[in-house]
C-alpha angles and dihedrals in degrees: 000000000000115000118227118214107271110169122168119195126176139167134206116204128183115164091186090061095035087243121156109157134161133200127193135184129187134172111222137182128194128210094274095058096256110147124206141173114229117205123190127181141161147100114328109260096030133091089248123191132300136209127187121207117192113220120219122235096252095044125091110231094201094060088054091047091048090050094050092044087048092054095048094052089052087056093056105272117146116215116231 
């Protein structure tokens, strides 16, 4: 199953609280067919943190990506 590019990138800015955060999601696949969801977050301008979630064969990675993206937009992140 070829994976199409599906990045999600959002920012949350609040100058009154000195808040400038980003959150990025991307579904990736290696040469052996292993699929994972890569999550990056942190302060804008920094490397931030990363978490990799392996996706099982029967699972749909795009529903997981959509659920996480929906959760972040509900918390005030604006998609770019």
